[in-house]
N, C-alpha and C positions, 0 to 999 in steps of 0.2 A: 291807679297810681300804685296802689300796694302791689297788685299783680305784676306790674312792670319792674317794681323793685325787687320781688321775689325772683323774677326771670333773671334779673341782672346779677343778683346774688348767687343763683344757682349756676349761672354761666362762670361766674368768677371762681367759684369752688371747683367746677370741673376743670377750668383753665389751670388752677393751682395743683390739682390733682395730677393734670397732664404733665405740668413742669416737674413735679416731684418724681413721677415715674420716669420721665426722661432723664432726670439727673441721677436716679438710681441706675439706670441702664447705662448712661455715660460712665459712671463709676466702674460698673462692671465691665465694661468694654476696655477701660484703662488697666483693670486689674488683669484681665485675660491677655492684654498686650504687654503684660508685665511692667507696666507704669505704676508701680505700687504706691508711691509717694502722691501722684497726681490723684489716684484713686482714693487714697486716704483723704487728701484735702477736700475731695468732692463730698464724701460722706461726712466730714466733720461740718461742713457748711450746712448740710441738711439737718444735722443734729443741733446745730446752734440755733436754727430756725424752729425747729420742734424737738426738744429733749426726748420726747417720748416716741420718737419714730424708730421703733424696733427693727424695722427692715434695714433702716441705714446703720443701726448700731451692730446689726448682725454682720453687714458687709464691711463696716469699719474693722472689725475684728478680723475679717477675713483678709483685708488688706494689711493688717499688722503681721498675720501668720505669713502672708506672702514676702514681707519683709524680714522674715524669720525672728520676729520679735512676739515670740509665743507668751512671754511673760505680760505684756501689754494687753494682749488679746485676752488672757485669763483674767486679768485685773478689770478690764472693761466688761466682760460677760458676768464676772461675779458681782460687780457693783450693780449692774442693771437687774440681776436676779434678786437682789435685796429688796427692791421695790416692785419688781415684776416676776415674782416666783413662779407664775404659771404661763410665762411667755414661751411657747413651743419653740419658736425660731431661736431664741436666746439659749434655751436648753440644748438645742442641737448644736449651737456654736461651741457651748461649754464641753459638750461631749467630744466635739472635734479637738479642742485643746486637750482633754483628758487623754485622747488617743495618741496625740503628740507626746504626751508625757509618759506614755506607757501604761496608763491606768485603764485597761480594756474593759474590765467589769464595770467600773463606775461609769465609763462612756456608754456602754451597752445599756445600762439602767437609765441614763438621761435620754438616750434615744427613743427607748420604749416609752418613757414617760412623755416625752414631746409628741410621739404619735398618738397616744391616748388622749392627751389634752386637745390636740388639733382635730381629732376625729368627731365628724358630725354625721348628719343623716346621709351625706353623700360620700362618707369615708374620710380618710386621712387628708390633711391638706397637702397639695402638691408641693409648695414651696418648702415644707418641712421635710417631706420624704426626700427632696432634692438635696436639701443642706445635709440631711444625715448621710446620704449616699456620697455627696461630695467629701465629707469628712472621712469616710472609709477608704475612698480612692486616693486621698491626699496623703493620709498617715501610713507609715510603714507597717504599723500594727493593725491596720484596717482589716476588716472582714470583707473581701471582695465579692463574696457570693452573696452576702447580705446586702451589699451596696447595689448589685444588680438586681436582686430581688425588688428592693425599693423603687429603683428607678423603672423597672418594668411596670410596677404598679402605678406609678406616677404617671408614665407614658400612656396607660389605658385611660386615665381620668382626664389627661390633656395631651392628645396625640400630636399636637402642633407647637408643643412647648420646646423650642430649640435648644435651650440651656438644660433641660432635662435629657435630650437626646445627645447632646455633646458630652455631658457626665457619663452617660450610658456608653458612648463610644470610648471614652477615657477608661471606664472600667472594664470593657471587653479587652482593651489594649494591655492593661495591667494584668488581665487574666491570660495573656498571650494568646487571644483569640483575634488575630489581626483581621482575618476576613470578615468576622462579625462587626468588628469596629469599624472597618471602612464603610460597610452598608449602614451603620448607625450614623456615623458622620455625614453621609450623603443626606440621610433623611433629616438631620439637623439643618443642613444647607436648604433643602426643600422648604423647611419651615421658615427659615431665615437666611436667604441668599447672601446677606451682608456679614455673615458669621466667618470672618477671616480665621478665627482660631480653629474652627473644624477643618478647613483645607490644610492649615498648618499641621494639625495633628495627624491627618490622613497622610501627609508627606512624610512625617516622621516614621510612620509604619514602614514606608517604602525604603526609608534611610537603613532601618534595621535588616530590611532584606537586600540591601545593596542594589536596589533598583535605581541607580542614579539618574536615569532619564525622567522617570516620573517623580522623583524626589525634587529635581530641579525645576520641573514643570509646575508642582504644586506650591513650591515656595515662592515662585514667581506670580502664581495665580493668587496667592493669599495676599501679596503686596497690591495686585491690581484691585482686589476688593477694598483694602484699606493700606493707603499709601504710607500710613505711620505705623504699620504693623512690624515693630521692631525685631521681634524674634525671629522672622523670615529672613530679614537682612543679615542677622548674625550667622544663621544656618548656611546661607549663601557665601558669606565670608569664609566659613570654616570649610565648605565644599570646595572653593576655588583655591584656598590655602593648601588643601590636600592634593590638588592637581598642580601646585607649585606655581599658579599663575598669581603672582603676588601683586600685579597692577590691579586686576579685577578684584581680587580679595580686598585690597586696600579700598577700592571704590566702595564696596559693600560695608567695610568697616566705618568708613566715614558716614555713610547713610544710616548705619546702625546708631552711631553716636549722636547724629542730628535728630534722630526720631525717639530717642530714649532719655531718661532722666540723667542729670547730672550725678555722677557716682564714681568714686575712686576706682570702682571695679571695671569702668570702661577701659582702663589701662590694660585690662587683661588682652585685648586684641593686639596691642603692640607686643605684649610679652609672648603671645602665642606666635606672633610672626617671627620673633626671635627663635623661638622653639623650632618653628618649621625650617628656618635657616640653619638650624644645627648649632646655634649660639646658646649652648645649653647653661653655661655658667651665667651668662648675662640673663637668660630666662628665669633661672632659680633665683637670682638676686631680685629681679623685678617682682616675681610672684610672691616672695618672702615680704617684700615691701608693701605689696598690695594687701597681704593678710594682716600686717601690722596697722594699716590704715582702716580696713574694713572691719576688722575683729570678727564678731559673732556673725555679721552680716556676709561674711565671705561665702561666695557661692561655691559649691562642691567641685565645679569644673576646674577651679584654681588648684585644688589639691590633687586632682588627676593630672595635670599638667606637671605639676612638682614631682609626682611619682614617676611619671614617664621620662621626664628630663634626668633624672637620677638614674634610672635604668639605661637610658640612650647614652649616657657618658661613662657607663660602665660601673656606676656605684649602686647596685642593685640594693644593697641593704640600707642605703640612705633613703630609697623610695618607700620603704615599708610603712612608716608612720603616715606617709601621705596618702597611701592607697587605702589604709585603714580609715583615716578621715574621710576620704571620699565615698567609700562604701557605707559610712555610718551617716552621711549626710544626704547623699543623693536618694531620690525616690526610685524604687525598684522599676517601675515602668519607664524610667528614663536611662536605665543601664542598657548598654549595648554589648555585643560579643566581645569586642576589643577591650572592654573594661574587665571583664572576667579573664581574659588571656592575660592581660597585664597582671592582674592579681596572682594568677596561677604561677607567672614567671618569677614573681617577687618572692611568693612564699616558698616556691620550689628552690630557690637559691639561699633563702634565708632560715625560716623555721623549721622547714621539713614537715609542716603540718599537713599529712596526707589527706586528711578529710577535708580541708578546705581548697587544697589544690585540685583533688578530684572533683569537688563541688564546682570549682571555678571553670574547668574545662568541659565538664558535663553541660553546664548551663550555657556556655559559649555555643557548644555544638548543637544544643537544643534550639537556640535562637538563629543560628546561621541557616537560611534557606538555600544557599548555593551548595549544591552537592559536593562538587570538587573542593571548595573551601573548607566545608565541614570535614570531609575526609582527611584533608591536609592537617587541619587543626588536630584531630583525633590521633593522627599517626605522630604529630609532635609530642602530644601528651604521652602517648605510650612510650616514645623514645625517651623523654625525660624521666619517667619513672624507672624504665629499664636500665638507662645508663647509671642511675644511682642505686640499682638493685632493690628498688622498692617493688617486690614482686607481687604483693596483694593488691595495691592500687593499680598496678600494671594490668593484672588480670582483670579488674573491674573496668578499667578503660578498655580493654580489648573485648569486653562483652558489649560495651556500647558501641564500639567500632563495628563489631559483627552485625549488631541489630540495625546499624545505619546504612550498611552496604544495600546496593540495589539487588545485588546476588551474593549472599554470604559464601565465603570461601571455605571449602571442605577442611582446610588446616586451621581455621578459626578455633574450634573446640580443642584442638591439640595444644595451641599456644596458651589458651586460657587454662586448661589443665596443668601444663607444665608449670606456669607462673604460680598458680595455687600450690602445687607440689612445692616449689622453691621456698614459698613463704610459709609452709607447714600448715595450710588449710587443706588437709588431706581428704575430707569428705567432699569438698567442693571440687577438688583435683579429680577424684574419682568419678563423679558426675560427667564432667567435660570430657574426660578420656574415654569413658563408656560411650558418649555421643560421637566421639572421633572414631573409635573402632568401628561403631555402626556405619558409619560413612565409608571408612577405609579399613576393612577387616584383614587386609593383608599387609598392613604396615607394621614394620618391626618396632619402631619407636613408640607407637600407640600400646602395644601390648608391654612393651619394656617398662615404660614409665607407669602404666597401671600396676605392674608387678611391684615396682619399687613403692608406689602408693600403698598397696595392701601391706607390704612388710612394714612400712612406716606406722600403719595403723595397729599392726600387732608384731613387734620384734620377738615374741616368744614363739611365733609360728604355731601356735596352739589354739587360737581363738577363731571360731567360725563366725561368718562366712570368709574371713580375710585369709585364713591360711590355705584353704582349697582354692580360692581366687588367685592368690599369689603363685602357687604351684602351677596352676593351668596358664596363667599369663607368662611365667618364665618358660615353661614348656612350649608354648606357642612362639616365644621370642627365639629359642633355640631352633625351633622347626624352620621359621621364617629366615633366620640368619643364613641358612644354607644357601640362599640365593647369592650372596656375595660375601664368602668367608673372610675377605679382606676389609671390606667396608664396615662389616658388623661384627669384627673379631671381639672388641671390648665388651659388646652387650652379650655376645654369646658366651664369653669366659666368665663374665659375673653370673649369668644365668645358671651355668654348669656348677659353680661353686655353692650358690645359694640352694640349688636343688640337692646337691651332695650333702649339704648340712641338714637339710630338712630330712632326707631319707635316713641319713645315718642317726640323727639326734632323736628324731620325733618318731619315726616309723621303724626304727632300730633294723634298718635293712642296709647292711654294709654293702652288699653287692650292687644294690641299685646307686648307692653314693659313689662307689668305684666307677660305675658305667657312666654317670653323668661327668665325673671328672675327666674320664677318657674321652668323653665327647668334647670337653673344652679343649683338650689336646689336639683334637682335630682342626681347631681354629688356630691354635698357638702352640705348635709342636714343640717350642724351646722354652715353654713356660715352666721354669723350675719349681715355683711353689706349687703348681698343680702336680707334677710328678712327685714331689716330696710328700705330698697328702696321700697320693695314691699308695706309695711305698709304705707310709706309715699305717694306712688302713689295713694293707695286706698282712702287716706283721701283727696286728691286734689280734689277741686270743679271744676265743668265743666265750661268753659269759655263761655260767650255769644257770643264773637267773633268767637268761634269755633263751633258754632251750637250745644252746649250741650257737646262737646267732651273736653277732657283734653287740657289746654291751652298749653301743650307741654314743660313745664319747671319743671324740678326737682330743685326749686330755692333755697331757704334758709333753707332747712332743717338741724337743727343743728346737727342731727345725722348722716348725710350723710358724706361719706369719700372722699375728692377730689382726683381726679386722672387725669393725662395727658392723660389717654385713651379716654376720652370723654370730649373735650373742644370745644366748638363751640359758634357760636354767641348767643345762648339761655343761654349760661353758665351753661350747665348741669353739674352736678357733681355726680360721682358714682366712685366705686372702681374697677379697672381693675384686 
């Protein structure tokens, strides 16, 4: 009889354990399907039954984080640690909250403590490693390399743990390793074929790559696995909205609303449809009302819609605060190329913050896998900077453009060098122009702008190696200009005057100065300023100090025309 009683009791305990595990997984599934309130209710029921259920407490905190209620998660974990100070999973949860609050050092300390406390003969606990990695993937300030390291360790201990593999896929995705993420999501599906989130996440990678066929296929596949998987309905709504198929979009919107929790933010779909129909004022009004109703729970996408609506109606400045809100709230791995483009457009038209504008277009180009789209994007960025005469960021953008080409153009180094010259970054201009001359040694403009760069680096024309390089480049410009005296007249005339100034003032060689000025007349015979300088030099009496040669100064000739091209210690004046 006693044996029978023990058997029944053991069976009952196993049954209760199975129910608890099932309930925990049920809550996690709701959390992954973004049914955060339902997940929260599931974990609260488990805790009501067993207040010391630390696993349920951890996941309750995660559901509150999913609802953007970080304070409640912190209070929950903090209270639990007061009576369970050595609970590794709760320490991992508290580290997650610290990361979200920007306390990276405190978070890392808690993570390491959790690992040490959970480490036994078989190493660290898989659930603790998974929780720590999940925190670092989720938080903006998370260390993604640290997360990948912990998840790899966890997967070696439990190779068929689908949740570990799912999080590892998310980590690779955040690290912009899309190919590796896809492989890992497939491994998660092999471990758990009913994991709709893995299929969904895989589809979102193809979304960023604009592979619409695979994206649509995978969204529908995730629904076939879990007919209540609301995130896929939402993405399909968005996809068909973009195709302006409003009827199909509305059908998916209805399915999304019926499979998600009641929330003021469900009105977002109606608002977004107004935006797609170009009813921007109505969309803006609806989005602001949604924010007023949802408060801190407002999802990042609402702020993006507002920013886009303002830009689309021509009020770019009005969109700035909303694009800032969007980037502050949206997870990095959820950002797509068009988000960065929108930010670049808004900042380009408002603040003029070159650093953010450059970063925006650079990131967008890095994320865009379609070659033609990427090159079109980069050209737009170059044009935006150059239209506003933002020469240094234009040069930086042209470098990215050159590196992105399948076959770099020979003229790329020239335009990079020219833009750096125009913004006063002469060292980088010199490097680019030397590269261009190496590719095209017989180009007039390459030598001409390198000569100007050398002069900009040393306006005294006395410092080496700039002075000799300047002379060589101006001489080469004169020589190559012979090919077309009409087309290259201006470059040749400027070269002749600079060389004349150099030889007269620095080398004290009046005859060479006159020869270069006469060379300039061959390109522009009616140039009165050159002729006046020649006449003046011929009248200058030799200096005793120079041994009978010209004193080296075109000093106070009333007919001379001052120019910034030849200003040096001898105060030479000539016209460039």
